[in-house]
Rosetta silent file (secondary structure, phi, psi, omega in degrees, C-alpha in Angstrom):
SEQUENCE: MEVVIAGAGSIGLLMDPILRKLDGRFLYTRREEQASIIRKEGIKRIDAEGTECIFQVNAETEIEKLPKSAPWIVAVKYSGVASIISILEERKMDNAVMFIQNGLGHFNLVEESELPTVFLRLLNTELVV
SCORE:     score description
SCORE:     0.000 S_00000001
   1 L     0.000  141.888  177.196   33.901   -7.710    5.028 S_00000001
   2 E  -104.322  154.111  176.118   31.348   -6.854    7.675 S_00000001
   3 E  -148.825  145.308  175.699   27.991   -5.156    7.147 S_00000001
   4 E  -111.830  130.184  174.968   25.195   -4.043    9.487 S_00000001
   5 E  -109.092  116.251  179.442   21.571   -4.313    8.396 S_00000001
   6 E   -95.388  117.635 -179.858   19.306   -2.109   10.503 S_00000001
   7 L   112.686  122.648 -177.994   15.744   -3.381   10.531 S_00000001
   8 L  -114.926   39.457  172.292   14.465   -6.942   10.638 S_00000001
   9 L   -89.496 -161.124 -174.697   11.294   -6.477    8.643 S_00000001
  10 H   -61.608  -39.803 -178.040   10.694   -7.967    5.217 S_00000001
  11 H   -72.857  -46.922  179.303   13.360   -5.879    3.448 S_00000001
  12 H   -60.995  -42.077  179.414   16.033   -6.301    6.126 S_00000001
  13 H   -69.157  -27.994  175.778   15.441  -10.040    6.375 S_00000001
  14 H   -72.099  -37.061 -177.102   15.668  -10.325    2.583 S_00000001
  15 H   -64.668  -36.938 -174.868   18.992   -8.464    2.491 S_00000001
  16 H   -60.570  -51.558  178.373   20.800  -10.850    4.842 S_00000001
  17 H   -62.358  -31.288  177.789   20.623  -13.996    2.655 S_00000001
  18 H   -63.480  -35.888 -177.849   21.577  -11.898   -0.378 S_00000001
  19 L   -94.585   16.043 -170.825   24.736  -10.808    1.473 S_00000001
  20 L   -58.726  -21.133 -178.496   25.443  -14.285    2.891 S_00000001
  21 L   -78.473  -10.957  176.631   28.898  -14.516    1.313 S_00000001
  22 L   -76.053  143.825 -177.321   30.177  -11.701    3.522 S_00000001
  23 L   -63.821  -47.649 -174.324   32.017  -12.870    6.623 S_00000001
  24 E  -119.782  103.053  176.969   30.330  -10.674    9.199 S_00000001
  25 E  -109.658  128.280  179.722   26.651   -9.885    8.847 S_00000001
  26 E  -122.915  132.678  178.463   24.960   -8.129   11.746 S_00000001
  27 E  -110.327  119.515 -179.904   21.236   -7.494   11.986 S_00000001
  28 E   -97.143  122.122  178.485   20.236   -4.610   14.271 S_00000001
  29 L  -123.656  158.804  177.581   16.734   -4.868   15.746 S_00000001
  30 L   -78.005  -36.196 -171.904   14.869   -2.777   18.339 S_00000001
  31 L  -103.761  130.416  178.183   13.438   -5.710   20.266 S_00000001
  32 H   -62.714  -34.648  179.013   15.506   -8.309   22.100 S_00000001
  33 H   -57.588  -45.569 -179.951   12.721  -10.865   21.588 S_00000001
  34 H   -67.521  -43.701  179.173   13.126  -10.607   17.814 S_00000001
  35 H   -60.650  -41.294 -179.473   16.944  -10.660   17.980 S_00000001
  36 H   -62.866  -43.724  178.824   16.831  -13.754   20.203 S_00000001
  37 H   -63.357  -43.280 -179.826   14.564  -15.642   17.782 S_00000001
  38 H   -64.666  -42.250  178.202   16.780  -14.722   14.827 S_00000001
  39 H   -62.850  -40.287 -176.125   19.928  -15.835   16.677 S_00000001
  40 H   -75.910  -46.494 -171.906   18.271  -19.112   17.686 S_00000001
  41 H  -101.780  -14.627 -176.914   16.370  -20.006   14.491 S_00000001
  42 L    75.328 -169.129  178.015   18.235  -18.079   11.788 S_00000001
  43 E  -114.693  123.603 -179.838   16.555  -16.638    8.707 S_00000001
  44 E   -93.315  130.769  176.717   14.678  -19.038    6.445 S_00000001
  45 E  -122.603  132.721  176.505   14.685  -18.336    2.736 S_00000001
  46 E  -114.868  118.107 -177.037   12.605  -20.262    0.219 S_00000001
  47 L   -82.445 -178.303 -175.444   13.754  -19.799   -3.374 S_00000001
  48 L   -60.756  -27.660  179.724   11.675  -19.939   -6.574 S_00000001
  49 L   -86.323   -2.170 -179.641   12.095  -23.730   -6.788 S_00000001
  50 L    89.624    5.689  178.701   10.806  -24.179   -3.228 S_00000001
  51 L   -75.163  129.460  179.906   14.209  -25.018   -1.758 S_00000001
  52 E   -97.283  135.427  174.724   14.505  -23.922    1.869 S_00000001
  53 E  -131.262  141.991  176.101   17.761  -22.561    3.294 S_00000001
  54 E  -114.149  127.857 -178.649   18.401  -21.337    6.822 S_00000001
  55 E  -111.716  130.285  175.877   21.018  -18.618    7.320 S_00000001
  56 L   -86.480  142.179 -178.389   22.607  -17.880   10.677 S_00000001
  57 L  -147.249  151.506  174.509   23.186  -14.225   11.483 S_00000001
  58 E   -81.992  110.054  178.606   24.384  -12.112   14.388 S_00000001
  59 E  -105.552  129.722 -176.013   21.287  -10.255   15.611 S_00000001
  60 E  -134.405  151.003  172.600   21.854   -7.459   18.131 S_00000001
  61 L  -113.192  -10.626 -178.393   19.857   -4.815   19.946 S_00000001
  62 L  -103.856  117.725 -177.603   22.867   -3.080   21.495 S_00000001
  63 H   -56.450  -37.471 -176.671   24.663   -0.631   19.213 S_00000001
  64 H   -60.862  -22.901 -178.598   27.923   -1.061   21.133 S_00000001
  65 H   -86.636   -4.607 -178.981   28.122   -4.706   19.988 S_00000001
  66 L   -92.411  145.498  179.912   28.018   -3.764   16.297 S_00000001
  67 L   -64.480  129.727 -175.966   31.214   -3.167   14.317 S_00000001
  68 L   -73.286  -28.291 -175.574   31.890    0.557   14.106 S_00000001
  69 L   -91.442   -3.471 -176.883   33.722    0.428   10.781 S_00000001
  70 L   -77.282  145.089  171.459   31.132   -1.634    8.879 S_00000001
  71 L   -68.048  153.676 -179.726   28.880   -0.066    6.249 S_00000001
  72 E  -114.437  141.132  167.978   25.166    0.042    7.172 S_00000001
  73 E  -112.843  115.208 -176.330   22.102   -0.863    5.148 S_00000001
  74 E   -98.432  114.357 -176.418   19.135    0.870    6.758 S_00000001
  75 L  -127.063   44.497  178.598   15.871   -0.964    6.054 S_00000001
  76 L   -96.859  164.040  175.376   13.603    0.415    8.774 S_00000001
  77 L   -66.857  161.420 -178.977   10.168    1.947    8.341 S_00000001
  78 H   -51.329  -40.030 -177.148    9.978    5.725    7.894 S_00000001
  79 H   -63.894  -17.339  179.666    9.060    6.149   11.559 S_00000001
  80 H  -102.344   -4.464 -175.279   12.425    4.657   12.560 S_00000001
  81 H   -63.403  -45.960 -177.201   14.672    6.554   10.139 S_00000001
  82 H   -60.044  -41.419 -179.118   15.268    9.585   12.403 S_00000001
  83 H   -69.042  -35.408  176.940   16.374    7.438   15.340 S_00000001
  84 H   -66.491  -42.597  177.618   18.776    5.436   13.139 S_00000001
  85 H   -58.930  -44.111  178.757   20.257    8.671   11.768 S_00000001
  86 H   -59.780  -44.075  179.211   20.774    9.900   15.355 S_00000001
  87 H   -60.295  -46.497 -178.431   22.486    6.641   16.307 S_00000001
  88 H   -66.499  -39.269  178.314   24.809    6.826   13.296 S_00000001
  89 H   -67.185  -39.791  178.219   25.621   10.496   13.892 S_00000001
  90 H   -63.088  -35.182  179.875   26.360    9.830   17.593 S_00000001
  91 L   -79.481   -1.571 -179.525   28.757    7.042   16.615 S_00000001
  92 L    55.293   50.488 -178.234   30.558    9.454   14.274 S_00000001
  93 L   -65.125  131.768  175.637   30.145    7.070   11.367 S_00000001
  94 L  -121.101   12.374  179.379   32.524    7.737    8.497 S_00000001
  95 L  -106.409  172.902 -174.345   31.621    4.701    6.418 S_00000001
  96 E   -66.846  143.091  174.967   28.924    4.200    3.790 S_00000001
  97 E  -130.376  129.149  177.491   25.239    4.108    4.725 S_00000001
  98 E  -117.738  126.130  178.473   22.552    2.934    2.306 S_00000001
  99 E  -100.224  127.286  178.682   18.887    3.665    3.027 S_00000001
 100 E  -125.404  106.170  179.557   16.327    1.291    1.511 S_00000001
 101 E  -138.032  160.734  169.728   12.722    2.302    2.148 S_00000001
 102 E   -78.361  139.423  174.337    9.381    2.344    0.405 S_00000001
 103 L    82.217 -170.826 -173.874    8.417    5.817   -0.760 S_00000001
 104 L  -113.588   -2.575 -172.066   10.135    9.196   -0.576 S_00000001
 105 L   -57.807  -30.218 -176.011    9.481   10.280    3.013 S_00000001
 106 H   -81.405  -13.191 -174.964   12.997    9.559    4.249 S_00000001
 107 H   -56.122  -48.736 -177.594   14.796   11.681    1.636 S_00000001
 108 H   -63.887  -41.268  179.342   14.608   14.968    3.564 S_00000001
 109 H   -60.961  -44.045 -179.429   15.712   13.367    6.828 S_00000001
 110 H   -68.540  -43.264 -179.404   18.730   11.787    5.178 S_00000001
 111 H   -60.816  -35.607 -179.005   19.585   14.911    3.196 S_00000001
 112 L   -83.564   -5.968 -177.292   19.585   17.021    6.383 S_00000001
 113 L   -76.025  170.499  177.324   21.759   14.529    8.279 S_00000001
 114 L  -103.625   20.762  179.052   25.482   14.841    8.910 S_00000001
 115 L   -73.692  134.848 -172.465   26.243   11.377    7.546 S_00000001
 116 L   -74.500  -43.129 -176.345   29.220   11.541    5.176 S_00000001
 117 E  -126.906  110.806 -174.458   28.440    8.906    2.510 S_00000001
 118 E  -127.903  135.594  173.242   24.807    8.134    1.847 S_00000001
 119 E  -119.329  139.987  179.788   23.090    6.083   -0.837 S_00000001
 120 E  -119.590  141.782  178.477   19.314    6.109   -1.267 S_00000001
 121 E  -139.378  130.371  176.733   17.160    3.459   -2.897 S_00000001
 122 E   -95.153  142.292  175.203   13.415    3.528   -3.482 S_00000001
 123 E  -125.887  132.423  175.243   11.331    0.380   -3.415 S_00000001
 124 L    50.532   46.226 -178.525    7.790    0.049   -4.794 S_00000001
 125 L   -88.213  130.263  175.570    7.281    3.786   -5.131 S_00000001
 126 L  -127.242  135.576  175.030    4.072    4.970   -6.740 S_00000001
 127 L  -102.727  129.277  178.472    3.071    8.557   -7.364 S_00000001
 128 L  -114.358  124.344 -178.503   -0.637    9.291   -7.269 S_00000001
 129 L  -102.465    0.000    0.000   -1.786   12.589   -8.788 S_00000001
């Protein structure tokens, strides 16, 4: 199974080693510099015992190089959510998309989108009254 992870920040980079048993993992980044480093050096994970593992991943900046039928895990900052939604809508995505962000700001953008199957997950959300 293939999967695309959009966003190579802390959440996106954490997701890739978790999904390492999948055959095709693709990491979508905005900057070629970051994609190049990830392709060259991989993603280093240090577990609770201090054991280091390096995972190789396909990092891309060009949407056309990503599998069209793969589900997406969107782990970009709020400021990047609208552009990812546009990309997915332009590609006429009919597969599952899961949004993983801190906070609630992305809910309205996702709800108003034309994406067919959407899952939302909150991370570290705090409400202050």
